[in-house]
C-alpha positions in Angstrom: 226.8 176.6 46.1 230.1 175.4 47.5 229.4 173.4 50.7 232.6 174.7 52.4 231.5 178.3 51.8 228.1 177.5 53.3 229.7 175.8 56.3 231.9 178.9 57.0 228.8 181.1 56.7 226.8 179.1 59.2 229.3 177.8 61.6 232.0 180.6 61.7 229.9 183.7 60.9 226.7 182.5 62.4 224.3 183.3 59.5 221.8 180.8 58.1 221.6 182.0 54.5 223.4 184.3 52.0 221.8 187.7 51.5 221.3 189.6 48.2 223.8 188.4 45.7 226.4 187.1 48.2 226.1 183.5 47.2 226.7 184.2 43.4 229.6 186.6 44.2 231.3 184.1 46.5 231.0 181.2 44.0 232.4 183.4 41.2 235.6 184.0 43.3 235.8 180.4 44.4 235.7 179.4 40.7 238.7 181.8 40.1 236.8 184.5 38.2 236.8 188.3 38.8 233.9 190.4 40.1 232.9 194.0 40.5 230.4 194.4 43.3 228.1 197.4 44.2 226.3 196.7 47.4 224.8 199.1 49.9 226.4 199.8 53.3 225.3 197.1 55.7 224.6 194.7 52.8 227.4 192.3 53.7 230.2 193.2 51.3 233.0 191.9 53.5 231.6 188.3 53.5 231.9 188.4 49.7 235.7 188.2 49.9 236.3 186.8 53.4 234.5 183.5 52.7 236.2 182.8 49.3 239.6 183.6 50.9 238.9 181.0 53.6 237.7 178.4 51.1 240.5 178.9 48.5 244.1 177.9 49.3 246.4 180.7 50.4 246.0 184.1 51.9 243.4 186.7 50.9 245.0 190.1 50.4 242.5 192.9 51.2 243.4 196.4 49.9 241.7 198.9 52.2 242.1 202.7 52.3 241.8 203.4 56.0 243.7 202.1 59.1 240.5 202.2 61.2 238.7 199.9 58.8 241.6 197.4 58.8 241.9 197.4 62.6 238.1 196.9 63.2 237.8 194.1 60.6 240.8 192.2 61.8 239.6 192.4 65.4 236.2 191.2 64.4 237.7 188.3 62.4 240.0 187.3 65.3 236.9 187.1 67.6 235.6 184.5 65.2 238.8 182.5 65.4 240.0 183.5 61.9 243.8 184.1 61.4 243.7 187.7 60.2 246.2 190.5 60.4 247.1 193.9 58.9 250.2 195.8 57.9 250.2 199.5 58.3 252.1 202.5 59.7 250.8 202.1 63.2 252.9 198.9 63.8 256.5 198.8 65.0 259.1 197.1 62.9 259.1 193.9 64.9 255.3 193.4 64.5 255.6 194.1 60.8 258.4 191.6 60.4 256.4 189.0 62.3 253.3 189.6 60.1 255.3 189.3 56.9 256.9 186.1 58.2 253.4 184.7 59.0 252.3 185.7 55.4 255.2 184.0 53.7 254.8 180.8 55.8 251.1 180.5 55.2 249.9 181.2 58.7 247.4 183.9 57.7 244.0 183.5 56.1 243.5 187.2 55.5 245.8 190.2 55.4 244.7 193.8 55.1 247.1 196.4 53.5 246.8 200.0 52.2 247.2 200.6 48.5 250.2 202.7 49.2 252.0 199.8 50.7 250.8 197.2 48.2 252.3 199.1 45.3 255.8 199.2 46.7 258.5 197.0 45.2 259.4 195.3 48.4 255.8 194.3 49.2 255.1 193.1 45.6 258.3 191.0 45.9 256.9 189.5 49.2 253.6 188.6 47.5 255.5 186.8 44.7 256.8 184.4 47.4 253.3 183.9 48.9 250.4 181.6 48.1 247.6 184.1 47.4 243.9 183.1 47.3 242.5 186.3 46.0 242.8 190.1 45.9 239.9 192.3 47.3 239.9 196.0 46.5 237.6 197.6 49.0 236.1 201.1 48.6 236.9 200.8 44.9 235.2 204.1 44.1 238.5 205.7 45.3 239.9 204.9 41.8 237.6 207.5 40.2 239.1 210.9 39.5 235.6 212.3 39.4 234.7 210.9 42.8 234.6 212.5 46.2 237.2 210.0 47.7 239.8 209.9 45.0 243.0 208.1 46.0 245.9 208.3 43.4 247.4 205.0 44.6 244.2 203.2 43.6 245.0 203.8 39.9 248.2 201.8 40.2 246.2 198.7 41.3 245.9 197.6 37.7 249.4 196.0 38.3 247.6 193.2 40.2 246.2 192.0 36.8 249.5 192.5 35.1 251.7 190.7 37.8 249.2 188.2 39.2 247.0 187.4 36.2 245.8 184.0 37.5 244.6 185.2 40.9 240.9 186.3 41.1 240.1 189.9 42.0 237.1 191.5 43.5 236.4 195.3 43.6 233.7 196.5 46.0 232.0 199.8 46.7 228.7 201.0 48.2 228.8 204.3 46.2 229.2 204.5 42.4 227.1 206.0 39.7 227.3 204.5 36.2 230.3 206.6 35.1 232.2 205.6 38.2 231.4 201.9 37.6 232.9 202.1 34.1 235.9 203.8 35.5 236.4 201.1 38.1 236.4 198.4 35.5 238.6 200.2 33.1 241.3 201.5 35.5 241.6 198.2 37.4 241.6 196.2 34.2 238.4 194.4 35.3 236.7 194.7 31.9 235.8 191.0 31.8 234.7 190.8 35.5 231.2 189.9 36.4 229.2 192.9 37.5 227.0 192.5 40.6 224.7 195.4 41.4 222.5 195.0 44.5 219.8 197.4 45.4 221.0 200.8 46.7 217.8 201.0 48.8 218.1 201.3 52.6 214.4 201.1 53.5 215.2 201.3 57.3 216.5 204.9 56.9 214.1 207.8 57.0 215.4 210.7 54.9 214.4 214.2 56.2 215.6 217.5 54.8 214.8 221.1 55.8 216.1 224.4 54.7 217.4 226.2 57.7 215.3 229.3 58.2 216.7 230.4 61.6 218.8 228.4 64.1 219.7 225.0 62.6 221.4 224.0 65.9 218.2 224.5 67.8 216.4 222.2 65.3 219.1 219.6 65.7 218.8 219.7 69.5 215.0 219.2 69.3 215.6 216.3 66.9 218.1 214.6 69.1 216.2 215.2 72.4 212.8 214.1 71.0 213.9 211.1 69.0 217.5 210.0 69.8 218.3 211.1 73.4 220.2 207.9 74.3 221.5 206.9 70.9 224.8 207.0 69.0 224.9 209.4 66.1 227.0 211.4 63.7 226.6 215.1 63.0 228.4 216.4 59.9 229.5 220.0 59.5 231.3 221.7 56.6 234.1 223.5 58.6 236.4 222.6 61.5 235.2 225.7 63.5 231.6 224.6 63.2 232.5 221.1 64.3 234.2 222.5 67.5 231.4 224.9 68.4 228.6 222.3 67.7 230.3 219.6 69.8 230.9 222.0 72.7 227.3 223.2 72.5 225.8 219.7 72.5 228.1 218.9 75.4 226.6 221.8 77.3 223.2 220.4 76.6 224.1 217.2 78.4 225.1 215.0 75.4 228.4 213.0 75.2 229.5 214.8 72.0 233.0 214.7 70.7 234.6 216.7 67.8 236.5 215.0 65.0 238.4 216.7 62.1 241.7 216.6 60.4 243.0 219.6 62.4 243.0 217.6 65.7 246.0 215.6 66.7 246.1 212.0 65.7 246.0 210.9 69.3 242.8 213.0 69.9 241.1 211.7 66.8 242.0 208.1 67.7 240.7 208.6 71.3 237.4 210.1 70.1 236.9 207.4 67.5 237.5 204.6 70.0 235.0 206.2 72.5 232.5 206.3 69.7 233.0 202.7 68.9 233.2 201.3 72.4 230.8 203.5 74.5 227.1 203.8 74.3 225.2 207.0 73.2 228.3 208.9 71.9 227.7 211.6 69.3 230.6 212.4 66.9 230.5 215.9 65.4 232.8 215.7 62.4 233.8 216.9 59.0 233.9 214.4 56.2 237.3 213.3 57.6 235.3 210.9 59.7 233.3 207.9 58.6 234.7 205.8 55.8 235.5 202.4 57.2 233.8 203.0 60.6 232.0 199.7 61.0 229.6 200.6 63.8 226.2 199.0 63.2 224.1 200.7 65.8 224.4 204.4 64.6 220.8 205.5 65.0 221.0 208.8 63.2 223.2 210.8 60.8 222.6 214.6 60.8 223.9 217.2 58.4 224.2 220.8 59.5 225.5 221.7 56.0 224.8 220.6 52.5 226.9 217.7 51.2 228.7 218.5 48.0 227.3 215.6 46.0 224.7 212.8 46.0 227.4 210.3 46.3 228.7 212.0 49.5 225.2 212.2 50.9 224.4 208.6 50.2 227.7 207.4 51.7 227.5 209.6 54.8 223.8 208.8 55.5 224.5 205.2 54.9 226.5 205.0 58.1 223.2 205.0 60.0 221.3 201.8 60.7 223.9 199.3 59.3 222.2 196.7 61.5 219.0 197.1 59.5 217.1 198.7 62.4 215.2 202.0 62.0 217.5 205.0 61.6 217.3 208.7 60.6 219.1 210.8 58.0 218.3 214.3 59.0 219.6 217.5 57.4 219.2 221.3 57.8 221.0 223.4 55.3 221.1 227.1 54.3 222.0 229.3 51.3 225.4 230.0 52.9 226.3 226.3 52.4 225.9 226.6 48.7 227.9 229.8 48.6 230.7 228.2 50.6 230.8 225.0 48.5 230.9 226.9 45.3 233.7 229.1 46.6 235.7 226.1 47.6 235.2 224.6 44.1 236.2 227.9 42.4 239.4 228.1 44.6 240.5 224.5 44.0 243.4 223.6 41.8 241.3 221.2 39.7 241.1 221.7 35.9 238.0 223.1 34.3 236.5 219.7 33.5 236.8 218.6 37.1 235.2 221.9 38.3 232.4 221.4 35.8 231.7 217.9 37.2 231.8 219.2 40.8 229.4 222.0 39.9 226.9 219.7 38.3 227.1 217.3 41.3 226.3 220.2 43.7 223.4 221.4 41.5 222.0 217.8 41.5 222.3 217.7 45.3 220.4 221.0 45.5 217.8 219.6 43.2 217.4 216.7 45.5 216.7 219.0 48.5 214.0 220.9 46.5 211.9 218.0 45.2 208.4 217.4 46.5 208.2 213.7 45.4 209.6 210.7 47.3 213.2 211.3 48.2 214.0 207.6 48.2 212.7 207.2 44.6 214.9 210.2 43.5 218.0 208.9 45.3 217.7 205.5 43.8 217.0 207.0 40.3 220.4 208.8 40.6 222.1 205.5 41.0 220.2 203.9 38.1 217.6 202.1 40.1 213.8 202.3 40.0 211.5 202.2 43.0 207.9 201.7 41.6 206.0 203.2 44.6 206.8 206.1 47.0 208.6 204.7 50.1 206.3 206.1 52.8 209.5 206.7 55.0 210.8 210.1 54.0 209.7 213.6 54.9 207.9 214.2 51.5 205.9 211.0 51.9 205.1 211.5 55.6 204.4 215.2 55.5 203.9 216.4 51.9 205.3 219.9 51.2 203.3 222.8 49.9 203.6 222.8 46.1 202.8 224.7 42.9 201.9 223.5 39.5 205.1 223.8 37.5 203.9 221.9 34.4 203.9 225.0 32.1 207.3 226.2 33.5 208.7 222.8 32.9 207.4 222.7 29.3 209.1 226.1 28.7 212.4 224.9 30.2 212.4 221.6 28.2 211.4 223.3 25.0 214.2 225.9 25.5 216.8 223.0 25.8 215.3 221.4 22.7 215.1 224.5 20.5 218.7 225.5 21.3 220.0 222.1 20.1 220.6 220.5 23.5 224.1 222.0 23.4 224.0 224.5 26.3 224.1 224.5 30.1 221.6 225.9 32.7 222.9 229.5 32.8 222.7 229.9 29.0 219.1 228.5 28.9 218.0 230.8 31.7 219.4 233.8 29.7 217.3 232.7 26.7 214.1 232.3 28.8 214.4 235.7 30.5 215.6 237.4 27.3 218.9 238.6 28.7 220.8 240.7 26.2 223.9 238.8 25.2 226.3 238.8 22.2 226.6 235.1 22.5 222.8 234.6 22.2 222.8 236.9 19.2 225.8 235.1 17.7 223.8 231.8 17.7 220.6 233.5 16.6 218.8 232.3 19.7 217.2 235.8 20.3 215.1 234.9 17.2 213.7 231.6 18.7 210.1 231.2 19.8 211.3 230.4 23.3 213.3 233.6 23.7 211.8 235.6 26.6 208.9 233.2 27.3 210.0 232.9 30.9 210.0 236.5 32.2 207.5 235.7 34.9 210.4 234.1 36.9 213.8 235.5 37.7 217.1 233.7 37.1 217.2 232.2 40.6 213.8 230.7 40.2 214.6 229.2 36.8 217.8 227.6 38.1 215.7 226.0 40.8 213.3 224.7 38.2 216.1 223.3 36.1 217.6 221.6 39.2 214.3 219.9 39.9 214.0 218.8 36.3 217.4 217.2 36.5 216.7 215.6 39.8 213.5 214.0 38.4 215.6 212.7 35.4 213.6 214.8 32.9 216.9 216.4 31.9 220.4 214.9 32.0 223.7 216.6 32.1 226.3 215.7 29.4 229.5 216.2 31.4 231.7 215.5 28.4 229.8 218.1 26.4 230.7 221.0 28.8 227.6 220.5 30.9 225.0 220.8 28.2 221.5 219.7 29.1 219.8 216.9 27.1 216.2 215.7 27.2 215.4 212.2 28.5 212.7 209.8 27.3 210.8 210.5 30.5 210.2 214.2 29.5 207.9 213.4 26.6 204.8 213.1 28.7 205.4 216.5 30.3 206.0 218.2 26.9 202.7 216.7 25.6 200.8 217.9 28.6 200.1 214.3 29.7 201.8 214.7 33.1 201.4 217.3 35.7 204.4 218.4 37.7 204.3 219.9 41.2 207.4 221.6 42.5 208.1 222.8 46.1 207.1 226.3 47.1 209.9 228.3 48.7 208.3 228.6 52.1 209.0 227.5 55.6 208.7 223.7 55.9 206.3 222.1 58.3 207.7 219.8 60.9 207.9 216.2 59.8 206.0 213.7 61.9 207.0 210.1 61.3 203.5 208.7 60.9 202.9 205.0 61.3 206.5 204.3 61.9 207.4 202.5 65.1 210.7 204.0 66.3 213.6 201.9 67.4 213.4 203.3 70.9 209.7 202.4 71.1 210.5 198.8 70.2 213.2 198.6 72.9 210.9 200.2 75.5 208.4 197.3 75.1 210.8 195.1 77.1 213.3 197.7 78.4 214.4 195.7 81.5 215.7 192.7 79.4 217.1 195.1 76.7 219.2 196.9 79.3 220.3 193.7 80.9 221.5 192.3 77.5 223.3 195.6 76.8 225.0 195.5 80.1 226.0 191.9 79.6 227.4 192.8 76.1 229.2 195.8 77.5 230.9 193.7 80.3 232.0 191.1 77.8 233.3 193.9 75.5 235.4 195.4 78.2 236.8 192.0 79.2 237.7 191.3 75.6 238.9 194.9 74.9 236.7 195.2 71.8 233.7 197.5 70.9 230.3 196.2 72.1 229.1 195.6 68.5 231.9 193.1 68.0 230.3 190.9 70.6 226.9 191.2 69.0 225.0 193.8 67.0 221.8 195.5 68.4 219.8 193.4 65.9 221.1 190.2 67.6 220.1 191.5 71.0 216.7 192.3 69.7 216.4 188.8 68.4 217.5 187.4 71.8 214.6 189.5 73.3 212.2 188.1 70.9 213.3 184.4 71.0 214.5 184.3 74.7 216.6 181.1 74.1 216.9 178.8 77.0 219.9 176.7 76.0 222.9 176.7 73.7 221.1 174.9 70.9 218.4 177.6 70.8 221.0 180.4 71.2 222.9 179.1 68.2 219.9 180.0 66.0 220.4 183.7 66.7 221.7 185.5 63.6 225.4 186.2 64.0 226.1 183.4 66.4 228.8 181.2 65.0 230.8 178.5 66.7 233.3 180.9 68.3 230.8 183.3 69.7 228.6 180.4 70.8 231.5 179.1 72.9 232.6 182.4 74.2 229.4 184.3 75.0 226.3 182.0 75.0 226.3 181.2 78.7 226.6 184.8 79.8 223.6 185.8 77.7 221.6 182.7 78.5 222.2 183.5 82.2 221.0 187.1 81.7 217.9 186.0 79.8 217.2 183.3 82.4 217.3 185.8 85.2 214.8 188.0 83.3 212.4 185.1 82.6 212.4 184.1 86.3 211.8 187.8 87.2 214.0 187.7 90.2 217.7 188.2 90.6 218.0 185.3 93.0 217.1 182.8 90.3 219.8 180.5 89.2 219.5 179.0 85.7 219.6 175.3 84.9 223.1 175.6 83.4 224.4 177.3 86.6 222.6 174.7 88.8 224.3 171.9 86.9 227.7 173.5 87.5 227.0 173.9 91.2 226.0 170.3 91.6 229.2 169.1 90.0 231.2 171.5 92.2 229.6 170.2 95.4 230.4 166.6 94.2 234.1 167.5 94.4 235.0 168.2 90.8 237.6 170.9 90.1 236.8 173.9 87.9 238.9 172.5 85.0 237.2 169.1 85.4 233.7 170.7 85.3 234.7 172.8 82.2 235.9 169.7 80.5 232.9 167.6 81.3 230.4 170.3 80.3 232.4 171.4 77.3 232.5 175.0 78.5 235.4 177.3 79.1 236.7 177.9 82.6 235.5 181.5 82.6 231.9 180.4 82.2 232.3 178.0 85.1 233.7 180.8 87.3 230.7 182.9 86.3 228.3 180.2 87.4 230.1 179.8 90.7 230.0 183.6 91.2 226.2 183.3 90.9 226.3 180.5 93.5 228.3 182.6 95.9 225.9 185.5 95.4 223.0 183.3 96.4 224.8 181.7 99.3 225.0 178.3 97.6 228.8 178.3 97.6 231.4 180.0 99.9 234.0 182.3 98.4 237.0 180.5 100.0 235.8 177.2 98.4 236.3 178.8 95.0 239.1 181.4 95.3 242.2 181.1 97.6 242.6 184.6 99.0 243.5 185.8 102.5 241.3 188.4 104.3 243.7 191.3 103.5 243.4 190.6 99.8 239.7 190.4 100.0 239.6 193.7 101.8 241.8 195.4 99.1 239.4 194.2 96.3 236.4 195.1 98.4 237.6 198.7 98.8 238.4 198.9 95.1 234.8 197.7 94.3 233.3 200.3 96.7 235.3 203.1 95.1 233.2 202.8 91.9 229.5 202.9 91.3 228.3 199.7 92.8 225.0 199.8 90.9 227.0 199.6 87.6 229.0 196.6 88.8 231.7 197.2 86.1 234.8 195.2 86.7 237.2 196.8 84.2 237.8 200.0 86.3 238.5 197.8 89.3 240.8 195.6 87.2 242.7 198.7 86.0 242.8 200.3 89.5 244.5 197.1 90.9 247.0 197.1 88.0 245.7 193.7 86.8 246.9 191.9 90.0 243.7 189.9 90.1 242.0 188.4 87.1 238.4 189.0 86.2 237.2 185.6 87.6 238.7 186.5 91.0 237.1 189.9 91.0 233.7 188.6 89.9 233.7 186.0 92.7 234.7 188.6 95.4 232.1 191.0 94.0 229.5 188.3 94.4 230.5 187.7 98.0 230.9 191.3 99.3 228.4 193.4 97.3 224.6 193.2 97.5 222.9 191.7 94.5 
């Protein structure tokens, strides 16, 4: 492994080892070769192109489909001291010109652009005068015309190979079945690229599905109240109207719920998105217009009040939960009206017949997934070509098995019907054969003379369609999309046909409530040491406000949980926390160490060793800048230490800050006008129009407010 890459991983990004296939992918790009990467959400895809771009000479060009994704990733990289920027429509002409000048003159390590901009003649000409380290095509499934996120401009990205043949390229996605993988490689001219497929499994997510028998909203409310009362989450709805009414209803019930859909103004969508990113316990109620590129790691649940239109959509949307690896829920309640609405939307679309056939099959597969009685995770992974040997123990079917019926004979009839008719027909035709529906088409093919004709009259057409869906979901039948949706038998069906395997399908009855047995919830883990957890969260929130970034860009919840477990006492110990690189160690270590120190001493009056050392040097006559230089800390940290000394009466305010009494009174009144128990400084900073910096405010707060 390249030593420089490992150095960036450990000292810049703060991780000790590469995960999954990251190391091999990064080395492939460093060596100048191409790669196609399938890696689940939260698996660390961005490091796969960020580190090679830093190691290789030149600027890494990242093609990203969404402005929100560009903005968040660039902010996060800048927090790490990396020279990153983006070019998109939100910038004014002056900023764009400056960014382009930085690009040409080699002052950028990473540049994010949309595919629409990259394919313009002017930008391509700019690139030809630039030293480029690599091209990264993120969300590469957008190239697929059969996919749920198709972007026409992605197809034109084959020009990268044509115009820049010597520059390595990497295409990345978290959502692609086998057909989409082939299309990515073909359309982007990545036929010779190394293919890296990591496991699609997200074991921290508990999958739970119920068919809505009455009021789905009431079920949603119980789910949130009982399991996620103070957590961030996303609720997906099919229509804009349902988004609005659900968000308003949750708000009435006391939750900070915000609507998000394409019909809202851009300023409203941006405001709600920023609240979701920066504030705690915000619930976004949204259509599928929300989500792709939202890099928020601590989403504890994703709920669906309507059925997604495909397994790809379901996997991608539920994958926005638990990106930090901590326990999360994917909860769904759907009804028959969802199926009717989705089918109507498909029928009314302007797509050609082949596209409609593909969409219909994807919806039927999604329905089959909801009906299965076996492990949902096994079924989900099977869809993406992966095998899970044992049931997961962390889905509703594993935790609370559904009521079932022996469908072995029915399955044999369905499979035999597909075989006897030549594996050339779709579900509806096979159902007609089984129930002996009179049809000229059946007579034309002579299928009314087959032994399977009419052997399934004990079930109606609706029941047979459900049986076929479950057979497809279990990979006993597969759909030939190029053959007009005909059903073909798979190798796995042989045991069923021979009577060697018994199949149990779900009964159509009201589902029992799912209890998550033996699963320690995220909130329970936090409650074990709630005081320190809340103190760390408050510390992170204050730092986020001061740096004007979302809290997770300071540290993920997983890093806070590790701080709780390790309780580091000094910088060297703090550097071992996952996600702590050189930049974050310098910026944030002392604040968190101080918070942890206060907790360990179990009294707010305690002053940590690092603070004591600062106070000693200050009493000996050293200036703040001199102390910072001697201790190799930044001045903000020294001010924080002195504020602690002021609060404990060890130092006087006028020894640290030169303010007259009138100015102190003004700040004091501003502090009192907000909730003093919260001790937030940003509202005070804003109320005083930035006249006084945070260090001054913190010191005055320490002097005039009770601890």
